[in-house]
N, C-alpha and C positions, 0 to 999 in steps of 0.2 A: 744518147745516154747522159752526156754532160748537161744537155739542156734540161732533162728531167731532174737531175740532181740539183741543179741551180734553182729550179722552181720549188722543189721541196724545201731547200734551205731558206728561200724567201718566205715561204709560208710559216716556217718555224720562227723566223725573226719577227714576223708580223704578230704572231700569237704572243710572243714574249713582250712585244711593245704594248699590245692591248692590255695585257695583264698588269704592267706597271702603270699604265694610264688609269685603269680602274682602281688600282690600289691607291693612287694619289687622290683620286676623287673621293674614295671612302674615307681617307684620313682627313681630307679637307672638310668633309661633311660632319665629322665628329667634333671639329673645333668650332667655337662660337664665332659668328660674324661680328666684326667690330665696326662701329660707326662713331662719329664725333659731331658735337654741336657746341657752339659757344653759349655760355649762360646768358640769362636775361633777354633771350630772343622772344619775340612776340608769339602768342598762341597762334597755331596754324602754320608756323614756319616749317619749311621743307628740311627734312633730315637726310633722307636717302630714298632711292627707289629699290624695292626688294624683289622685283620680278626676276632679275638675273640671278640673284643669290638663291631664290627659291626654285628656280628652274621651271617657272610656270608662265603661262600666257595670261593676259588680262581677263579673258573670258572664263578662265578656270578658277579665279579667286572666289567668286560668289558661290560657285558650285561646290567647291571643297570647304567652304565655311571658314575662310582664313580670318584669323583675328590675332591681336597682340595682347599678351598677358604680362603684366608687370608685377613685381613683388610688392606686397602691401595693399592697402585699401584704395589708394589714389590711383587714378588712371592718368598717367602723365603723357602717354603716347597715344596717337590715333592712327589707325591703318586704313587708308582709303582703298576699298576694294575696286573702285572704278578705274583707278590709275596705278595702283600698286605703290603709291607714295607713302612713306612713313613721316608723319607730321607731329609737331608738338601740340599737346592738348592744353598746356598751360606754360607760363613762364617758369624756367628752371633757375633756381638760386643754388649755385654750387656750394656756397658756404652753409646754407641751410641743410642741404642733402648730405654733404660729406665733411663739413667743418674744415679742419686743417689737413685732412687726409689727401694725399695725392698719389696716383691719379684718382679722380672722382669718376667712378664707373657705375652706371645704372644697368643692371642685368635685366633682360626681358626674353620672352619666348614668343615665337611665332607658331601658333597652333592651327593645324589643318585638321578639320573634324572628319572629313569623309574622303578617303580613309584617314584614320587617326595617324598624325605625324607631327613631330616636334622639331623646331629649329632653334638652337640656342644663339643668343645675340647679346652684345654689350653696346651701350651708348656711353661714350666718354664725354664728359661735360668739361669744356675748356674754360679756364678762368679768365675773366676780364677784370681790369683794374677799376672796380667799383667801390672800393673801400679805402678810406684814408687812414694812416696810422693815428692811433688814439692813445694818449696817456691817461691811465685810470685816475691818477692824481694830477690835477691841474697845477698844483703848487707842491714842489718837492723841497722839504726842509732838511738841511744838513747843519749839524752843530759840530764845528771843528775847533779844536783847541789851538791856541796860538803857538803852542809848543811843537806842533806837528812839523816835521822836517820836510823840506821840499823833496819832491819825488814820490810822496805818499799818494796812493790812489784811493778814490772814493767811488764805490759802486752806486749807480743811479738807477732808479726804477725805469725799466725799459717800456717802450710803447707796444701796443697791440695792433696787429694788422690781420684782418680776416682773409685777405687774399693769400695766394700761394705762388710758389715759383718765382718768376721774375717780377711779379706784381707785389710780392711780399715786401716786408721791411728790409731795407738794404743798408742804410747808413744813418748817422746822426751828425749834427753840427751844433756848435755852441756859439753864442754871441761873443764878439771879441772882448778880451779883458787882459789884465796884466798879471793875474794870479793863477789862472788855471788854463790848461788845454785839455782837449777831449781825446781819449784813447778808446779805441773800439776793440773789443775782445770777442772772438768767435766762440760759440758754445753750441751744444746740441739743440738748444732752444732758439738759436738765432744770434744776432749781434748784440752784445751787451755794452752799453755806454759806461765809461768810467772817467771821472775827473781826476786829473793829475796836478798836484800842487807844484807850481813852478818856483814860487819864492815864499819865504816865511811870512806868516800872517802877523799883523800887529793890531790887536784889538783897539789900542789907544788911537791909532791912526784911522782905522776903518772897522767898525763893529759888525757890519753885515755887508754881504755882497749879493747882488741879484743878477742872475744869468738867465738867458733864454735858450732852452734846449729844443732843437728842431729835429724831428724824425722824418726821413724820406724813404719812399718805396721805390721800386724799379720800374714803375709803369711809364707809359709814354702818353701824355706828359706825366711826370711824377706827381704823386699826392704827398702832402706833408701834414704833420701834426706837431704842436708845440706845447711846452710846459715851462712854468717858471721855477727856476732853482733858487731857493732862498737859503743863503749860507750865513749862519750865525757864528761868530768867532767867540770862543769860550776861553775861560781860564784854563790853566794847565791841569790835565788829568792824565796821569801817566800809567794807569792800569785799565785795560779794557776787560769787559766781562768775558768769562770763559764758560762754555757749556760742559756739563759732565760727560756728555757723549756728543760726538760730531754728527752721528747718524742714528736716527731712530727708525725702526721698522715695526709697523703694527698691522694687524688684520682686523677688519671691521665687517660684520655681516651686513648685507645690504638692507635688511629689514630693521636695522637699529633705529630707535625712535629719535626724534629731535631732542637735543640736549644730552645725547649720549656722550660720555667722556671717552675721547679717542686716545689721548696720551697726555702726559705731563712732562714738559721740558723744564730744565733747570740750569741756570747759569749763575756764576758767582763773580764778585768783583772785590779785589783786595783793598780797594780804596774805602775810605770812610766818608760819612756824611752823604751829601748829595751825589758825590762821585761814586759812591758804593751802592747807590739805589739803582736797581736794574728794572727795566720795563721791556716787555716782549711785544713785538709786532711782526706781521707778515712782511716778507721781503720778496720782491719779484713775484708776487701772487697775481694770478689771473682773476678775471671777474668771476669765473665759475668757482674758483677756490674761495674767494671772499664771500660768495653766496652760500657755500656749502659748510665752511668751517668758521669758527670764531675762537680767538685765543684771549685768555684773561691776561691783561697787561701786567698784573702784579704777581699772579701765581704761576703763570705759564701753562694753565690747564687748557687743553684743546677740546672744544665741543663741536657737535654737529648742529648746524642751523637748518638743515633740510635733509630729507631722507636720501639715502644713497640708492643708485640703480646700477646693478652690475651690467645690465644690457646697454646702458648708456656710456658709463665710464668704469673701467676695471681698476685703475690705479690713479693715485694723486701724489704729486711730489710737492711738499710744502717747505719753503725756505723761511725759517724763523730767525729774526734778528733780535738780539738782546742788547740794549743800549743803557749805559749808566748815566748818571746825572751830569757827567762831564762830557758826554757826547761820544765816548768810546763805545764800540760795539763789537759783538761777536755773533757768529751765526751757526746754525745747525740745520740739518735736513731731516724732515720727517716723511718717510715713505709709507703711504697708506694703501694697503691692498684690500680691495673690496671683495668679500667672499660671496660667491654666487649661491643663492637659495632658489629653491623651486617655487618661485612666486609668479610665474607666468604660465597660464594654461595654454595648451596648443591652440593654434588658430587654423581654421579651415576656410579656404577660399574656393567657392564653386565657380567653375568656368563654363560648364555646359550641363544642362539638366533637361531631360525629356520626361514629362510627367504623364504622357499617354502613349502606350505601346500596344500594338495589335497582339492578340493571342496567337499561339502556335509558331512563334518565331524562335529560332535557336540563337543563343549568344548575342543578344542585343545590348548595345552600349546605352546605359541609362544616364550616367553622369560622368563628368570629368572634373576632378577637383585637386587642389593642392593643400598640403598641410605644412605648418611651420611652427617652430617654438624658439623664441629669442633667448632662452636659457642656454647654458653650456653644459658639456659633459653629458652625464646620464640625465640631467635635468632637461636637456634639449633633444634627447633621443625619444622617438615616438613609435607607438604601435597603433595601427588603424584596424578597426574591426566593425562587423555588423552582427545582427542576430543570427544564431545558428539555424533557426527553423524557417529560413526564407530561401527561395530558389534564386539567390543572387550570391555573387562573390566579388571580392575586391581584387583587382589586378594592379600591382605596383608598376610604375613607369619611371621615367627619368625625373630627377630634381624634385623628389617627394611628390610627384604626381601620381594619382590613382584613377583608375576607371572602374565604375560600378557596372558589372555585366551580369546578365541572366545566365544561369548554368543549365537551364532546361527550358523547354517550351512552356509557356504559361497557359492556363486554361481559365477563361473568364467564368465559366459555369461553376468551377470549383472555388475560385476566389477572384473577386472583381477588383479588389483594391489591396494594396500593400503599404503598410507604414514602416518605413525603413529608418532606423536610427544608426547613423554613422558615429562611432565613438573613437575619438583620438585621445590616447593616454600616453603621457610621458613616463620615463623610468626614474624620475626623481623621487625624493623622500620629503614629504608625502607625495604620492602620485596625484597629479592633476589631470583632469580630462575635460574634453569639450565634446558636446554632442550636437549633431545636426540632423534634424528630422526631415525626411522626404516622404511624400505621398505619391505613389505610382498607381495610376488607374489603368487597368487592362481593357483595351478596346475590344468590342465584340467582333467575331468573325462567324459567318454562317456555317457552323460545323455541326449543328444538331438538327436533325429532322423532327418535325412534329410527332409527338407520341400520343396515341389514343389512350383514354383511360381504361378501355377494355379492348381486347382483340376481336371480340364478337359481341354484338348487341342483339338482344331478342326483344322485339316489340310486339305487343298484342293490340289488335284493332278489332272492335266489334263491327260485324258486317252492317251494311245499310247506313254507313256513316255519312255525314254531310261532307261535301267537297271542301277542300282547303282545311281539313281538320288537322290540328297538330297532334301527331301520333307519337312523338318522342324526339330525343336529341342525342347527338353524338358530341363528344368533347375531346379535343386534343390540345396539348400544351407543348410549348417549345421553350427549351432552356435558354435559348439565346435572348437577346434584348433588342429593343427598337424594332425596326422594320423586319429584322431577322426573326422576330418572335411573333409577328402578326400572321395569324393562321387564316387561310381561306379554304372553305369546304366545297366539295363538288361531288357529283355522282359519276362513277366510273362506268364505262360501257359494260352491260351485263354479259356474263359468259354464255348465257342461253340467248341466242338471237331471237327466239320466239317470244321472249318476255318483253312486253311493251312498257319498259321501265319509265320512259319519258312521260307516259300518260298515267302512270300509277302514283309516283311520288315526286316531290321536289325537295330541295334542301336550301336553307338560307346560307349563303356563302360566308356570312360574317359570324353567325351564332351557331351554326350546325343543327338548327331545328329542322325536323323532317315533317312534311305535310302530305296528306293523302289528297291527290288531285281529283279523284272521283270516288263515287260510292263503290265499296267492295262487296262482292257476293261470295259468301262462304261456299255455296254449292258450286260455284264456277271456279274459284281460286281460293284454296284453303291456306296456302302459304307460298311465299316467294322470298328470295334473298338476293342481295346485291351488295356491291362494295362501294364504299365512299372513300374519297381521298382528301387528305389535309396537306396543303402546301404552304410554306412560309413565303415571305416576300423578299428573301435574301437574293444575293447574286453570287453564284447560281442558286436557284430556288431548290429546296429539299422538300420531299414529300413522304407520306406514309399512307397505308391503307388499313381499313377495318371492314369486317363483314357485318352486315345488318340483315337479320332474319326477321321477317314480318309474318306473324301468325294471325290469321283472320279468325276471330272468335265467332262461333255460330250464334245466331239470333233465331228465335222461334218465329220464323217467317214463312214456314211451309206447313199447311194443314195436312193431316193424314190423307192418303190416297188409297181407296179400296180397290184391290185387285180382283177379289172374288167375294160375292158374286158381281158380275159385270154390271155396270150402271151406264150402259151406252145407249139407252133408249130402245133397245130391241125387246123381243118378247121376254117377259120375266121368266126366271128359272124357278121351277117348282121342285121343292124337296119332298120326297115321299117318306112317310113314317108309318110303319105297321101299328095298328092299334094294340097289338100284343107286346109292343116294346116296353121294356122295364124302365124304371126310373134311372136316369143317367145315360139313356140311349143317345148316341152321337147322331144328331140330325145333320149338321153341316159345320163348316168352319169358315168364319169370316177372315179373310186375309187382306191386310193393309200394310202399306209402307209409308215412311215419312222421310222427306228429303233432307231434314236436319240431321244433327248428330248428337251424341251424348244423351242427356236426359230429355232434350227436346224431341228425340226420336223414340223415347219409351212410350209405347202405346198401351192403352187400357180400353177394354170393351165393357159396355153395359147395355142392358135391354131397355130401350127408351119407351117403346109402345108394344103392346101385344093384344091380340083379339081376346085371348083369355089369359089374364095375368095369373101367374103361378103355375102355368102348364109347362112353360119353357124357361130355361135359364141360360145365361151366357157367362162363360168363364172369363174373368176380368183380364187375365194375362195372355190367354191363348186365342181367344175369339171363338172357341168352340161353343156351338149351340147344342144343348142337350135337354132331354126331357127332365122335368123336375119331379114328376110323379108318374104313377101308372095311368095309362089312358083308359077312358071309359066310353061306353056307348053314348053317353050324353054329351060328350065333347063334340064340338063342331068339326066338320070335315075340313074346311079350309081355315087357315090361320095366316094372319099378316103380322109379321114381326119387324119392328124398326130398331136396329142396333146402332148405337152411338160409339164411334171410334174417337178417342181423345188422346192427345199427346201429353207429355209431362212438362211442357215449357211454361214460361211465365210471360204473358198470360197464356193459358192453354188454348190450342186450336183443335177443332174437331170436324168430323165428317160423319154422315149417317148413311145407312144402307137398309133397304127394304127386302125382307125375305118372305117368300110364299111357301107355306108348308101344307101338304095334303095328307090327311090321314086315310089309310087304306086298310082293307080287310083281306083275309084269305091267303096270306103268305105265311110261310113257315117262320117261326120266331128265330131271328138271328142270335147267335151267341156273341154277346158284347161284354167284355170285362168292365168292371166298374172303374171309374176314374181313379178312385183311391188305390185300388190294387195296381193299376197301371203306373200310377205315379210312384208307388213304393218300389215296383220293379225297376222303373227308370232310375230311381235314386240309388239303387243297389250298384248300378254300373258307374265306374269312375268317369268323371267328366272328360278326361283325356281320351278315353276309348270312344266316348260319345262323339267328340269332335272329329277324330280320325275316321270313324265309320261314316259320319254324316257327310264329310267332304269327299270321301272316296265313293260314296254311293251316288253322288250327283251325276257323275259321268256314266257310270255303269247302268243305273236304273233308267236313264233316258233311252239308251239302246234297247234295254230290256222291254220298256213300254212300247217301243215301236214294233218289236217282234210280237208281243202279245196282241197288239192292235191288229196286226196282219193275221195272226192266228184266229182271232175272234171273227174277223170277216170271213175267213175260210170256213169256220165252224158254222156260221149262220147260213151260208150257202148250202152246206151239206145237210143241215137240218131242214131247210126249206124243201129240199128234194125228197127227204124221207118222211114217212107218215108219222112216226112217233117222235121225230126230232124236235128240238127246240128251235122255234122260229122267232124272228124279230117281231116284236109286238106291233100290231097294227091298231089304229084307233087313236084314242086321246093320249096314249103314252108313247113317248118317243123311244124308238128302238135303237138309237145310236149311243155310243159311249159318251158319258159325261166326264170330261177331264178338266179338273180344276188344278191348275199349277200356281201356287201362291208365290209371290215374290216379296212378301211383307217381312215384318220383323220376325214373326214366327209363322212358318208355312208348312202345310201338309199337301200331299197330292192324293186325291182319292179318285178311283175309277170303279164304277159299278156297272154291271150288265143286268138289264131287266128283260126277262123272257116270259112269254105267256105260252103255257103248254097247249099244244094244239088239241082241239077237241074237248077242252075243258068247259063244261057248261057253266061253271061258276065264275069263269074268268079270273081264276085265282092267280095272284102273283107269287112268284118264288124269288126270294132274295138270295142271290148267290154271294159267295165271299168276294171281297174286293179283288179285282184283277191285278192292281198294282198298289198295294199299300206301301207308302214310303213317307219319308220325312226329308223335305228339301229345304235348304237354307239359301239365303241370298249372299252370305259371306261370313267370314270368320267373326266379324263384329256382331252380326245378327244372331249367329248361333250362340255366342256367349251370353246373349240376353234371353235366350229361349228358355221356356219352362221344360224341365226334363220329362214331364208327363206327356209331352207331345210326341214321344218316341213310341207310343203304344202301337201295336199291330192288332188290327181288328179282323175277326173272322165271323162269317155268317153261316149258320147251318140251315 
């Protein structure tokens, strides 16, 4: 139990210890790192190694993009990524960088780009004794009245030393003499030398005194500077000039022009003559004050000799001395306060900028930059912004650093380039701004598949084409760019495995042109379809498909084929016509078909040759052969007719058939309706009823004809056995059924039975009615083209 409690107490103590350690680390990380270096060291001198402070290894520096960023445009420091050493990029002059300010600190930042991280740091520049004290006036003139009592002090122009600290001006010495000794007085501006009169002056004994004043600094070894003090002994002047005010305070705008009247000082002297004439000069004035201001020695007017800059110097303290003709003087102080104006636009320093970014990335850092304004107050406060219509936003960071980040994924196909204007505006009056333009290009990513111009293409190719014929093209475009937009076309495997696509068409992989590899035959292949693919060359490649339907256009390459009468070289078929037949009597019907389609299969018939022209005629659209007039005894018994069957193609093709017609006597006259009456009766029926009846009759009439054929056979046998029955004709007339079943464009089926009555001495024929009058079609397309007059039913009496 006690061991368990001790272990738990140990764990709690360790957790508290870890908490305080982490808290200390966090506090240390928030404070800037401090380094120091002496001024005037050579470029490339070692300052410090930053690896330990950054908490990184050497091999991580390049990967994280470590760099050093200093304020201003000059790069005074160099960071070596190979070693982690911080080096000087140039000689540092402490006096140039900081002037008299102490300590002299150069702030900088260590930037790690990936991921983004900042480290604040300071470099303190240590002063070295590289400047000697200098008197601005090499000869100091003092005019002292001989009436001056011993113990009187005379202020002397002090020397200037640009060094600071122990290297600055420390003391003065004067050459040995019997009249004066040197007194040093401490002041906020440093040690002030004063000459103290030890004994009364006697102009008659010595009219002038020359002393050497030496200034020493605190360096090792000390540096010195000297000036000659020329003392002129004057006659008695017992009234010194007095200023109206001992202290003047004025405010001057920094944009005041040269020659601007700053102030007017005034001093009066109660003496008369030359002892009452007052002249004004600067006292204890630095070189900068002498360059900036000028005083009129007679009037006391104080003018500007150069423009003021608030960002450089905010205040000036001017000591003005008024001296009368007798050498007596008085002094006053003019305190000049420079008023800041908004005369400096903000500055933008770019640290990192990526001008090419891939599309489809979220929150990508485009740029890292810093803004600054040397003005003060509202004049130095800044607002940073970009355009509102861009998919970017500014993210503030430490020390006026900003990062430009995308707020959404970019799409190159929508917009490939962005012109970003970063505007930095201060809050002064008037407001000043600085603009920095960036151009960001969006790099392409293969995120768009090729798109065909049409989802389905229909191509028409006339049959009997030449091989390698260009039959059409497909086109696909890709919204990407470069290799991602280069489209390659290909044929996809057909869905119908029976389709020999590889032997029918080919495609140009670069242009999408389609070619027929062989000659196409409409009668063998009227149409086929396949799919083509378009793939880009991106990684990974994207693709799409389109359907291509090829329609083979019929060419008139098939001549009509005659189904009836047969032309197979066997014994010719003879048609029997009674001499008593009237005009318009149906002799027979020529049935033909055409393997083509459309108008190439529209057949027309005409009588090409006849034994007796004018006796027979052929109907142009049906192929029916009819008598054109009444038969007479003078007409020949045998007739030979040549019928020409021609299609409607271009050019038209034709075929011919020969018919043999035999005129006979002694049969009863059949009753045949005229063609015009039959045609009128056919037209009375609607076409729809005609189609339905014709198609339905094909199957039923075939069965019916078989039954009739069997019945006729049985009838013949029974008649042969009986004396008065009808027997099958013997002799030159065939006694079998003649069956003509057409399969042409317009077809009829006709069956006739010819019987010779037994015992007839005249051998008279008797024409009976057709056993199977019918109308047979080859198909819906042929029926649509049929003439309605072919639906006539014929009966023979």
